[in-house]
CHARMM-style PDB file with segment names, atoms N, HN, CA, C and O in Angstrom:
ATOM      1  N   MET     1     -22.518  29.853   5.189  1.00  0.00      PROA
ATOM      2  CA  MET     1     -23.817  29.856   4.565  1.00  0.00      PROA
ATOM      3  C   MET     1     -24.144  29.017   6.595  1.00  0.00      PROA
ATOM      4  O   MET     1     -23.258  28.853   7.433  1.00  0.00      PROA
ATOM      5  N   MET     2     -24.890  28.852   6.679  1.00  0.00      PROA
ATOM      6  HN  MET     2     -25.610  28.985   5.999  1.00  0.00      PROA
ATOM      7  CA  MET     2     -25.836  28.399   7.825  1.00  0.00      PROA
ATOM      8  C   MET     2     -26.968  27.838   7.302  1.00  0.00      PROA
ATOM      9  O   MET     2     -27.560  28.484   6.436  1.00  0.00      PROA
ATOM     10  N   PHE     3     -27.534  26.438   7.747  1.00  0.00      PROA
ATOM     11  HN  PHE     3     -27.053  25.913   8.450  1.00  0.00      PROA
ATOM     12  CA  PHE     3     -28.917  25.462   7.976  1.00  0.00      PROA
ATOM     13  C   PHE     3     -29.122  25.540   9.376  1.00  0.00      PROA
ATOM     14  O   PHE     3     -28.390  25.181  10.299  1.00  0.00      PROA
ATOM     15  N   VAL     4     -30.400  26.144   9.380  1.00  0.00      PROA
ATOM     16  HN  VAL     4     -30.995  26.436   8.631  1.00  0.00      PROA
ATOM     17  CA  VAL     4     -30.706  26.475  10.473  1.00  0.00      PROA
ATOM     18  C   VAL     4     -32.234  24.918  10.215  1.00  0.00      PROA
ATOM     19  O   VAL     4     -33.037  24.805   9.289  1.00  0.00      PROA
ATOM     20  N   GLU     5     -32.029  23.927  11.596  1.00  0.00      PROA
ATOM     21  HN  GLU     5     -31.376  24.019  12.349  1.00  0.00      PROA
ATOM     22  CA  GLU     5     -32.749  22.876  10.985  1.00  0.00      PROA
ATOM     23  C   GLU     5     -33.988  22.685  12.100  1.00  0.00      PROA
ATOM     24  O   GLU     5     -33.796  22.110  13.172  1.00  0.00      PROA
ATOM     25  N   TRP     6     -35.746  23.441  11.567  1.00  0.00      PROA
ATOM     26  HN  TRP     6     -35.903  23.908  10.697  1.00  0.00      PROA
ATOM     27  CA  TRP     6     -36.910  23.177  12.826  1.00  0.00      PROA
ATOM     28  C   TRP     6     -36.788  21.592  13.559  1.00  0.00      PROA
ATOM     29  O   TRP     6     -35.925  20.737  13.357  1.00  0.00      PROA
ATOM     30  N   VAL     7     -37.639  21.561  14.214  1.00  0.00      PROA
ATOM     31  HN  VAL     7     -38.340  22.255  14.378  1.00  0.00      PROA
ATOM     32  CA  VAL     7     -37.892  20.807  15.454  1.00  0.00      PROA
ATOM     33  C   VAL     7     -38.715  20.891  15.674  1.00  0.00      PROA
ATOM     34  O   VAL     7     -39.187  21.970  15.319  1.00  0.00      PROA
ATOM     35  N   SER     8     -39.366  20.261  16.174  1.00  0.00      PROA
ATOM     36  HN  SER     8     -38.982  19.384  16.463  1.00  0.00      PROA
ATOM     37  CA  SER     8     -41.336  20.025  16.639  1.00  0.00      PROA
ATOM     38  C   SER     8     -40.857  18.726  18.435  1.00  0.00      PROA
ATOM     39  O   SER     8     -39.813  18.088  18.566  1.00  0.00      PROA
ATOM     40  N   ASP     9     -41.789  18.762  19.236  1.00  0.00      PROA
ATOM     41  HN  ASP     9     -42.637  19.281  19.129  1.00  0.00      PROA
ATOM     42  CA  ASP     9     -41.860  17.918  20.189  1.00  0.00      PROA
ATOM     43  C   ASP     9     -43.150  17.615  20.087  1.00  0.00      PROA
ATOM     44  O   ASP     9     -43.803  16.812  20.753  1.00  0.00      PROA
ATOM     45  N   GLY    10     -43.519  18.401  19.094  1.00  0.00      PROA
ATOM     46  HN  GLY    10     -42.987  19.053  18.553  1.00  0.00      PROA
ATOM     47  CA  GLY    10     -45.889  17.763  19.034  1.00  0.00      PROA
ATOM     48  C   GLY    10     -45.896  18.523  19.795  1.00  0.00      PROA
ATOM     49  O   GLY    10     -45.353  19.171  20.690  1.00  0.00      PROA
ATOM     50  N   GLY    11     -47.138  18.151  18.866  1.00  0.00      PROA
ATOM     51  HN  GLY    11     -47.579  17.625  18.139  1.00  0.00      PROA
ATOM     52  CA  GLY    11     -49.232  19.853  18.902  1.00  0.00      PROA
ATOM     53  C   GLY    11     -49.110  20.478  17.915  1.00  0.00      PROA
ATOM     54  O   GLY    11     -50.101  21.029  17.436  1.00  0.00      PROA
ATOM     55  N   GLY    12     -47.428  20.621  17.103  1.00  0.00      PROA
ATOM     56  HN  GLY    12     -46.623  20.173  17.492  1.00  0.00      PROA
ATOM     57  CA  GLY    12     -47.687  21.357  15.778  1.00  0.00      PROA
ATOM     58  C   GLY    12     -45.975  20.572  15.177  1.00  0.00      PROA
ATOM     59  O   GLY    12     -45.053  19.818  15.488  1.00  0.00      PROA
ATOM     60  N   HSD    13     -46.606  21.606  13.974  1.00  0.00      PROA
ATOM     61  HN  HSD    13     -47.355  22.218  13.722  1.00  0.00      PROA
ATOM     62  CA  HSD    13     -44.798  21.710  13.057  1.00  0.00      PROA
ATOM     63  C   HSD    13     -44.596  22.652  12.899  1.00  0.00      PROA
ATOM     64  O   HSD    13     -45.007  23.612  13.552  1.00  0.00      PROA
ATOM     65  N   TRP    14     -43.735  22.654  11.763  1.00  0.00      PROA
ATOM     66  HN  TRP    14     -43.401  21.875  11.232  1.00  0.00      PROA
ATOM     67  CA  TRP    14     -42.611  23.833  11.188  1.00  0.00      PROA
ATOM     68  C   TRP    14     -43.210  23.691   9.619  1.00  0.00      PROA
ATOM     69  O   TRP    14     -43.479  22.838   8.773  1.00  0.00      PROA
ATOM     70  N   GLU    15     -43.224  25.079   9.833  1.00  0.00      PROA
ATOM     71  HN  GLU    15     -43.005  25.773  10.520  1.00  0.00      PROA
ATOM     72  CA  GLU    15     -43.755  25.407   7.852  1.00  0.00      PROA
ATOM     73  C   GLU    15     -42.772  24.426   6.710  1.00  0.00      PROA
ATOM     74  O   GLU    15     -42.985  23.620   5.803  1.00  0.00      PROA
ATOM     75  N   HSD    16     -40.870  25.444   7.807  1.00  0.00      PROA
ATOM     76  HN  HSD    16     -40.696  26.098   8.543  1.00  0.00      PROA
ATOM     77  CA  HSD    16     -40.509  24.428   6.328  1.00  0.00      PROA
ATOM     78  C   HSD    16     -39.964  24.425   7.670  1.00  0.00      PROA
ATOM     79  O   HSD    16     -40.187  25.121   8.660  1.00  0.00      PROA
ATOM     80  N   PRO    17     -38.622  22.741   7.263  1.00  0.00      PROA
ATOM     81  CA  PRO    17     -38.192  22.273   8.401  1.00  0.00      PROA
ATOM     82  C   PRO    17     -36.632  22.268   8.540  1.00  0.00      PROA
ATOM     83  O   PRO    17     -36.013  22.025   9.576  1.00  0.00      PROA
ATOM     84  N   ILE    18     -36.109  22.578   7.321  1.00  0.00      PROA
ATOM     85  HN  ILE    18     -36.612  22.775   6.480  1.00  0.00      PROA
ATOM     86  CA  ILE    18     -34.606  23.763   7.277  1.00  0.00      PROA
ATOM     87  C   ILE    18     -35.145  24.814   6.574  1.00  0.00      PROA
ATOM     88  O   ILE    18     -35.936  24.940   5.639  1.00  0.00      PROA
ATOM     89  N   THR    19     -34.312  25.741   7.489  1.00  0.00      PROA
ATOM     90  HN  THR    19     -33.669  25.639   8.249  1.00  0.00      PROA
ATOM     91  CA  THR    19     -33.782  26.654   6.177  1.00  0.00      PROA
ATOM     92  C   THR    19     -32.246  26.913   6.250  1.00  0.00      PROA
ATOM     93  O   THR    19     -31.315  26.303   6.777  1.00  0.00      PROA
ATOM     94  N   MET    20     -32.353  28.139   5.460  1.00  0.00      PROA
ATOM     95  HN  MET    20     -33.109  28.634   5.032  1.00  0.00      PROA
ATOM     96  CA  MET    20     -30.860  27.917   6.058  1.00  0.00      PROA
ATOM     97  C   MET    20     -30.866  29.715   5.171  1.00  0.00      PROA
ATOM     98  O   MET    20     -31.509  30.411   4.386  1.00  0.00      PROA
ATOM     99  N   THR    21     -29.320  29.685   6.256  1.00  0.00      PROA
ATOM    100  HN  THR    21     -28.798  29.119   6.895  1.00  0.00      PROA
ATOM    101  CA  THR    21     -28.965  31.897   6.307  1.00  0.00      PROA
ATOM    102  C   THR    21     -28.092  32.532   5.842  1.00  0.00      PROA
ATOM    103  O   THR    21     -27.269  32.195   6.693  1.00  0.00      PROA
ATOM    104  N   ALA    22     -27.153  33.641   4.757  1.00  0.00      PROA
ATOM    105  HN  ALA    22     -27.822  33.915   4.066  1.00  0.00      PROA
ATOM    106  CA  ALA    22     -26.314  33.814   4.785  1.00  0.00      PROA
ATOM    107  C   ALA    22     -25.639  34.925   6.211  1.00  0.00      PROA
ATOM    108  O   ALA    22     -24.456  34.933   6.552  1.00  0.00      PROA
ATOM    109  N   LEU    23     -26.706  35.746   6.824  1.00  0.00      PROA
ATOM    110  HN  LEU    23     -27.667  35.741   6.546  1.00  0.00      PROA
ATOM    111  CA  LEU    23     -26.080  37.124   7.037  1.00  0.00      PROA
ATOM    112  C   LEU    23     -26.478  36.763   8.579  1.00  0.00      PROA
ATOM    113  O   LEU    23     -26.081  37.657   9.327  1.00  0.00      PROA
ATOM    114  N   GLY    24     -27.551  35.079   9.679  1.00  0.00      PROA
ATOM    115  HN  GLY    24     -27.874  34.353   9.072  1.00  0.00      PROA
ATOM    116  CA  GLY    24     -27.519  34.857  11.084  1.00  0.00      PROA
ATOM    117  C   GLY    24     -28.879  35.356  11.099  1.00  0.00      PROA
ATOM    118  O   GLY    24     -29.248  36.063  12.037  1.00  0.00      PROA
ATOM    119  N   VAL    25     -29.398  35.155  10.465  1.00  0.00      PROA
ATOM    120  HN  VAL    25     -29.098  34.581   9.704  1.00  0.00      PROA
ATOM    121  CA  VAL    25     -31.394  35.403  10.784  1.00  0.00      PROA
ATOM    122  C   VAL    25     -31.915  34.383   9.923  1.00  0.00      PROA
ATOM    123  O   VAL    25     -31.598  34.207   8.747  1.00  0.00      PROA
ATOM    124  N   ALA    26     -32.543  33.881  10.440  1.00  0.00      PROA
ATOM    125  HN  ALA    26     -32.800  34.025  11.396  1.00  0.00      PROA
ATOM    126  CA  ALA    26     -34.003  32.768   9.727  1.00  0.00      PROA
ATOM    127  C   ALA    26     -35.410  32.942  10.952  1.00  0.00      PROA
ATOM    128  O   ALA    26     -35.599  33.102  12.157  1.00  0.00      PROA
ATOM    129  N   LYS    27     -36.008  32.813   9.916  1.00  0.00      PROA
ATOM    130  HN  LYS    27     -35.854  32.683   8.936  1.00  0.00      PROA
ATOM    131  CA  LYS    27     -36.937  32.947   9.966  1.00  0.00      PROA
ATOM    132  C   LYS    27     -38.265  32.079  10.101  1.00  0.00      PROA
ATOM    133  O   LYS    27     -38.362  31.902   8.887  1.00  0.00      PROA
ATOM    134  N   ASN    28     -39.135  31.540  10.506  1.00  0.00      PROA
ATOM    135  HN  ASN    28     -39.057  31.684  11.492  1.00  0.00      PROA
ATOM    136  CA  ASN    28     -39.855  30.134   9.942  1.00  0.00      PROA
ATOM    137  C   ASN    28     -41.325  30.465  10.357  1.00  0.00      PROA
ATOM    138  O   ASN    28     -41.317  31.657  10.663  1.00  0.00      PROA
ATOM    139  N   LYS    29     -42.353  30.048  10.480  1.00  0.00      PROA
ATOM    140  HN  LYS    29     -42.360  29.079  10.231  1.00  0.00      PROA
ATOM    141  CA  LYS    29     -43.479  30.172  11.589  1.00  0.00      PROA
ATOM    142  C   LYS    29     -44.273  28.468  11.975  1.00  0.00      PROA
ATOM    143  O   LYS    29     -44.356  27.580  11.126  1.00  0.00      PROA
ATOM    144  N   TRP    30     -44.521  28.401  12.677  1.00  0.00      PROA
ATOM    145  HN  TRP    30     -44.454  29.122  13.367  1.00  0.00      PROA
ATOM    146  CA  TRP    30     -44.890  27.203  13.327  1.00  0.00      PROA
ATOM    147  C   TRP    30     -46.307  27.315  14.425  1.00  0.00      PROA
ATOM    148  O   TRP    30     -46.644  27.885  15.463  1.00  0.00      PROA
ATOM    149  N   ILE    31     -46.814  26.402  13.457  1.00  0.00      PROA
ATOM    150  HN  ILE    31     -46.541  25.939  12.614  1.00  0.00      PROA
ATOM    151  CA  ILE    31     -48.092  26.239  13.105  1.00  0.00      PROA
ATOM    152  C   ILE    31     -48.651  24.984  13.966  1.00  0.00      PROA
ATOM    153  O   ILE    31     -48.142  23.869  13.849  1.00  0.00      PROA
ATOM    154  N   PRO    32     -49.756  25.250  14.858  1.00  0.00      PROA
ATOM    155  CA  PRO    32     -50.307  24.496  16.079  1.00  0.00      PROA
ATOM    156  C   PRO    32     -51.456  23.862  15.113  1.00  0.00      PROA
ATOM    157  O   PRO    32     -52.055  24.445  14.209  1.00  0.00      PROA
ATOM    158  N   THR    33     -51.591  22.625  15.510  1.00  0.00      PROA
ATOM    159  HN  THR    33     -51.105  22.152  16.244  1.00  0.00      PROA
ATOM    160  CA  THR    33     -52.472  21.617  15.700  1.00  0.00      PROA
ATOM    161  C   THR    33     -52.519  21.084  16.838  1.00  0.00      PROA
ATOM    162  O   THR    33     -51.921  20.008  16.854  1.00  0.00      PROA
ATOM    163  N   GLU    34     -53.177  21.502  18.232  1.00  0.00      PROA
ATOM    164  HN  GLU    34     -53.663  22.376  18.220  1.00  0.00      PROA
ATOM    165  CA  GLU    34     -53.394  20.981  19.764  1.00  0.00      PROA
ATOM    166  C   GLU    34     -52.885  21.703  20.120  1.00  0.00      PROA
ATOM    167  O   GLU    34     -51.782  22.067  19.711  1.00  0.00      PROA
ATOM    168  N   ALA    35     -53.699  22.308  21.284  1.00  0.00      PROA
ATOM    169  HN  ALA    35     -54.594  22.012  21.616  1.00  0.00      PROA
ATOM    170  CA  ALA    35     -53.848  23.119  21.930  1.00  0.00      PROA
ATOM    171  C   ALA    35     -53.099  22.683  23.986  1.00  0.00      PROA
ATOM    172  O   ALA    35     -53.312  21.777  24.791  1.00  0.00      PROA
ATOM    173  N   GLY    36     -52.566  23.459  23.982  1.00  0.00      PROA
ATOM    174  HN  GLY    36     -52.393  24.195  23.328  1.00  0.00      PROA
ATOM    175  CA  GLY    36     -51.740  23.066  25.094  1.00  0.00      PROA
ATOM    176  C   GLY    36     -50.544  23.794  24.721  1.00  0.00      PROA
ATOM    177  O   GLY    36     -50.581  24.403  23.652  1.00  0.00      PROA
ATOM    178  N   THR    37     -49.240  23.844  25.586  1.00  0.00      PROA
ATOM    179  HN  THR    37     -49.210  23.349  26.455  1.00  0.00      PROA
ATOM    180  CA  THR    37     -47.157  24.423  25.801  1.00  0.00      PROA
ATOM    181  C   THR    37     -46.445  23.695  24.913  1.00  0.00      PROA
ATOM    182  O   THR    37     -46.106  22.563  25.259  1.00  0.00      PROA
ATOM    183  N   HSD    38     -46.154  24.086  23.875  1.00  0.00      PROA
ATOM    184  HN  HSD    38     -46.429  25.005  23.594  1.00  0.00      PROA
ATOM    185  CA  HSD    38     -45.415  23.371  23.105  1.00  0.00      PROA
ATOM    186  C   HSD    38     -43.565  24.191  23.245  1.00  0.00      PROA
ATOM    187  O   HSD    38     -43.262  25.366  23.455  1.00  0.00      PROA
ATOM    188  N   HSD    39     -42.909  23.291  23.080  1.00  0.00      PROA
ATOM    189  HN  HSD    39     -43.155  22.337  22.910  1.00  0.00      PROA
ATOM    190  CA  HSD    39     -41.286  23.183  22.993  1.00  0.00      PROA
ATOM    191  C   HSD    39     -40.753  22.675  22.007  1.00  0.00      PROA
ATOM    192  O   HSD    39     -40.247  21.553  22.004  1.00  0.00      PROA
ATOM    193  N   PRO    40     -40.835  23.896  20.492  1.00  0.00      PROA
ATOM    194  CA  PRO    40     -40.170  23.343  19.179  1.00  0.00      PROA
ATOM    195  C   PRO    40     -38.784  24.236  19.738  1.00  0.00      PROA
ATOM    196  O   PRO    40     -38.429  24.890  20.718  1.00  0.00      PROA
ATOM    197  N   TYR    41     -38.350  23.851  18.606  1.00  0.00      PROA
ATOM    198  HN  TYR    41     -38.638  23.319  17.810  1.00  0.00      PROA
ATOM    199  CA  TYR    41     -36.315  24.310  18.714  1.00  0.00      PROA
ATOM    200  C   TYR    41     -35.824  24.330  17.547  1.00  0.00      PROA
ATOM    201  O   TYR    41     -36.367  23.944  16.512  1.00  0.00      PROA
ATOM    202  N   CYS    42     -34.958  24.704  17.658  1.00  0.00      PROA
ATOM    203  HN  CYS    42     -34.516  25.017  18.499  1.00  0.00      PROA
ATOM    204  CA  CYS    42     -34.110  24.664  15.888  1.00  0.00      PROA
ATOM    205  C   CYS    42     -32.370  24.383  16.736  1.00  0.00      PROA
ATOM    206  O   CYS    42     -31.872  24.948  17.710  1.00  0.00      PROA
ATOM    207  N   TYR    43     -31.914  23.436  15.966  1.00  0.00      PROA
ATOM    208  HN  TYR    43     -32.318  22.977  15.175  1.00  0.00      PROA
ATOM    209  CA  TYR    43     -30.603  24.309  15.957  1.00  0.00      PROA
ATOM    210  C   TYR    43     -29.518  23.978  14.650  1.00  0.00      PROA
ATOM    211  O   TYR    43     -29.320  22.972  13.968  1.00  0.00      PROA
ATOM    212  N   VAL    44     -28.828  25.592  14.673  1.00  0.00      PROA
ATOM    213  HN  VAL    44     -28.989  26.409  15.226  1.00  0.00      PROA
ATOM    214  CA  VAL    44     -28.468  25.155  14.042  1.00  0.00      PROA
ATOM    215  C   VAL    44     -26.514  25.172  13.975  1.00  0.00      PROA
ATOM    216  O   VAL    44     -25.776  25.298  14.952  1.00  0.00      PROA
ATOM    217  N   LYS    45     -25.980  24.962  12.152  1.00  0.00      PROA
ATOM    218  HN  LYS    45     -26.579  24.860  11.358  1.00  0.00      PROA
ATOM    219  CA  LYS    45     -25.789  24.108  11.946  1.00  0.00      PROA
ATOM    220  C   LYS    45     -24.789  25.481  11.099  1.00  0.00      PROA
ATOM    221  O   LYS    45     -24.916  26.690  10.909  1.00  0.00      PROA
ATOM    222  N   ASN    46     -23.704  24.309  10.751  1.00  0.00      PROA
ATOM    223  HN  ASN    46     -23.601  23.326  10.905  1.00  0.00      PROA
ATOM    224  CA  ASN    46     -22.629  25.569   9.846  1.00  0.00      PROA
ATOM    225  C   ASN    46     -22.687  24.780   8.152  1.00  0.00      PROA
ATOM    226  O   ASN    46     -23.521  23.974   7.739  1.00  0.00      PROA
ATOM    227  N   GLY    47     -21.351  25.425   7.348  1.00  0.00      PROA
ATOM    228  HN  GLY    47     -20.674  26.079   7.683  1.00  0.00      PROA
ATOM    229  CA  GLY    47     -21.855  24.853   6.550  1.00  0.00      PROA
ATOM    230  C   GLY    47     -21.316  23.153   6.211  1.00  0.00      PROA
ATOM    231  O   GLY    47     -21.464  22.479   5.191  1.00  0.00      PROA
ATOM    232  N   LYS    48     -20.561  22.780   7.694  1.00  0.00      PROA
ATOM    233  HN  LYS    48     -20.440  23.327   8.522  1.00  0.00      PROA
ATOM    234  CA  LYS    48     -20.038  20.911   7.499  1.00  0.00      PROA
ATOM    235  C   LYS    48     -20.795  20.429   7.878  1.00  0.00      PROA
ATOM    236  O   LYS    48     -20.731  19.201   7.825  1.00  0.00      PROA
ATOM    237  N   LEU    49     -21.682  20.893   8.340  1.00  0.00      PROA
ATOM    238  HN  LEU    49     -21.734  21.891   8.383  1.00  0.00      PROA
ATOM    239  CA  LEU    49     -23.076  19.863   9.318  1.00  0.00      PROA
ATOM    240  C   LEU    49     -22.557  19.932  10.539  1.00  0.00      PROA
ATOM    241  O   LEU    49     -22.702  18.879  11.161  1.00  0.00      PROA
ATOM    242  N   LYS    50     -21.930  20.896  11.195  1.00  0.00      PROA
ATOM    243  HN  LYS    50     -21.812  21.751  10.690  1.00  0.00      PROA
ATOM    244  CA  LYS    50     -21.916  20.769  12.467  1.00  0.00      PROA
ATOM    245  C   LYS    50     -22.699  21.598  13.470  1.00  0.00      PROA
ATOM    246  O   LYS    50     -22.776  22.823  13.370  1.00  0.00      PROA
ATOM    247  N   GLU    51     -23.156  21.046  14.234  1.00  0.00      PROA
ATOM    248  HN  GLU    51     -23.094  20.052  14.315  1.00  0.00      PROA
ATOM    249  CA  GLU    51     -23.979  21.848  15.071  1.00  0.00      PROA
ATOM    250  C   GLU    51     -22.967  22.943  15.469  1.00  0.00      PROA
ATOM    251  O   GLU    51     -21.752  22.750  15.426  1.00  0.00      PROA
ATOM    252  N   ILE    52     -23.758  24.558  16.010  1.00  0.00      PROA
ATOM    253  HN  ILE    52     -24.745  24.715  16.045  1.00  0.00      PROA
ATOM    254  CA  ILE    52     -22.582  25.436  16.057  1.00  0.00      PROA
ATOM    255  C   ILE    52     -24.088  25.870  17.390  1.00  0.00      PROA
ATOM    256  O   ILE    52     -23.707  26.588  18.314  1.00  0.00      PROA
ATOM    257  N   GLY    53     -25.808  25.393  17.435  1.00  0.00      PROA
ATOM    258  HN  GLY    53     -26.118  24.809  16.684  1.00  0.00      PROA
ATOM    259  CA  GLY    53     -25.908  26.085  18.324  1.00  0.00      PROA
ATOM    260  C   GLY    53     -27.219  25.740  18.744  1.00  0.00      PROA
ATOM    261  O   GLY    53     -27.262  24.510  18.753  1.00  0.00      PROA
ATOM    262  N   ARG    54     -28.404  26.258  19.126  1.00  0.00      PROA
ATOM    263  HN  ARG    54     -28.368  27.257  19.119  1.00  0.00      PROA
ATOM    264  CA  ARG    54     -29.714  25.944  19.376  1.00  0.00      PROA
ATOM    265  C   ARG    54     -30.648  27.001  20.359  1.00  0.00      PROA
ATOM    266  O   ARG    54     -30.513  27.377  21.523  1.00  0.00      PROA
ATOM    267  N   VAL    55     -31.399  27.211  19.570  1.00  0.00      PROA
ATOM    268  HN  VAL    55     -31.509  26.905  18.624  1.00  0.00      PROA
ATOM    269  CA  VAL    55     -32.992  27.511  20.094  1.00  0.00      PROA
ATOM    270  C   VAL    55     -33.548  27.850  20.486  1.00  0.00      PROA
ATOM    271  O   VAL    55     -33.661  29.017  20.111  1.00  0.00      PROA
ATOM    272  N   ASN    56     -34.321  27.555  21.351  1.00  0.00      PROA
ATOM    273  HN  ASN    56     -34.229  26.607  21.656  1.00  0.00      PROA
ATOM    274  CA  ASN    56     -35.967  27.045  21.704  1.00  0.00      PROA
ATOM    275  C   ASN    56     -36.345  28.031  21.721  1.00  0.00      PROA
ATOM    276  O   ASN    56     -35.933  29.187  21.622  1.00  0.00      PROA
ATOM    277  N   PHE    57     -37.763  27.194  21.949  1.00  0.00      PROA
ATOM    278  HN  PHE    57     -38.098  26.255  22.030  1.00  0.00      PROA
ATOM    279  CA  PHE    57     -39.029  28.558  21.552  1.00  0.00      PROA
ATOM    280  C   PHE    57     -40.228  27.829  22.939  1.00  0.00      PROA
ATOM    281  O   PHE    57     -40.401  26.647  23.234  1.00  0.00      PROA
ATOM    282  N   THR    58     -40.827  28.998  23.497  1.00  0.00      PROA
ATOM    283  HN  THR    58     -40.686  29.958  23.257  1.00  0.00      PROA
ATOM    284  CA  THR    58     -42.365  28.053  23.516  1.00  0.00      PROA
ATOM    285  C   THR    58     -43.496  28.517  23.740  1.00  0.00      PROA
ATOM    286  O   THR    58     -43.990  29.566  24.153  1.00  0.00      PROA
ATOM    287  N   THR    59     -43.847  27.432  23.350  1.00  0.00      PROA
ATOM    288  HN  THR    59     -43.446  26.580  23.014  1.00  0.00      PROA
ATOM    289  CA  THR    59     -45.258  28.798  22.694  1.00  0.00      PROA
ATOM    290  C   THR    59     -46.879  28.269  23.328  1.00  0.00      PROA
ATOM    291  O   THR    59     -46.727  27.059  23.494  1.00  0.00      PROA
ATOM    292  N   THR    60     -48.230  28.612  23.717  1.00  0.00      PROA
ATOM    293  HN  THR    60     -48.353  29.595  23.581  1.00  0.00      PROA
ATOM    294  CA  THR    60     -48.673  28.017  24.273  1.00  0.00      PROA
ATOM    295  C   THR    60     -50.038  28.085  23.552  1.00  0.00      PROA
ATOM    296  O   THR    60     -50.160  29.185  23.013  1.00  0.00      PROA
ATOM    297  N   THR    61     -51.061  27.315  23.368  1.00  0.00      PROA
ATOM    298  HN  THR    61     -50.962  26.421  23.806  1.00  0.00      PROA
ATOM    299  CA  THR    61     -52.387  27.792  21.626  1.00  0.00      PROA
ATOM    300  C   THR    61     -53.328  26.838  22.783  1.00  0.00      PROA
ATOM    301  O   THR    61     -53.086  25.823  23.435  1.00  0.00      PROA
ATOM    302  N   THR    62     -54.854  28.014  22.608  1.00  0.00      PROA
ATOM    303  HN  THR    62     -55.051  28.839  22.078  1.00  0.00      PROA
ATOM    304  CA  THR    62     -55.974  27.642  23.264  1.00  0.00      PROA
ATOM    305  C   THR    62     -56.169  27.206  22.264  1.00  0.00      PROA
ATOM    306  O   THR    62     -55.431  27.292  21.283  1.00  0.00      PROA
ATOM    307  N   GLU    63     -57.908  26.289  22.394  1.00  0.00      PROA
ATOM    308  HN  GLU    63     -58.507  26.220  23.191  1.00  0.00      PROA
ATOM    309  CA  GLU    63     -59.217  26.427  21.628  1.00  0.00      PROA
ATOM    310  C   GLU    63     -59.447  26.813  21.552  1.00  0.00      PROA
ATOM    311  O   GLU    63     -59.181  27.597  22.463  1.00  0.00      PROA
ATOM    312  N   GLU    64     -60.746  27.627  20.203  1.00  0.00      PROA
ATOM    313  HN  GLU    64     -60.962  26.990  19.463  1.00  0.00      PROA
ATOM    314  CA  GLU    64     -61.409  28.015  19.563  1.00  0.00      PROA
ATOM    315  C   GLU    64     -62.534  28.156  20.025  1.00  0.00      PROA
ATOM    316  OT1 GLU    64     -63.433  28.625  19.327  1.00  0.00      PROA
TER     317      GLU     64
END
């Protein structure tokens, strides 16, 4: 079992702050709260909560 901790750099938040996966695939939804370019990311941790990876995302939100 692996744990994924989702982190925001501001400008929005993740639907779920922590998810779990047994197959190495995790899904989540980024919910923007302000316009701009943001760089949310997630940490992948093993069953002992030791960090084994990190994935960075870039998203740009514009005002309607």
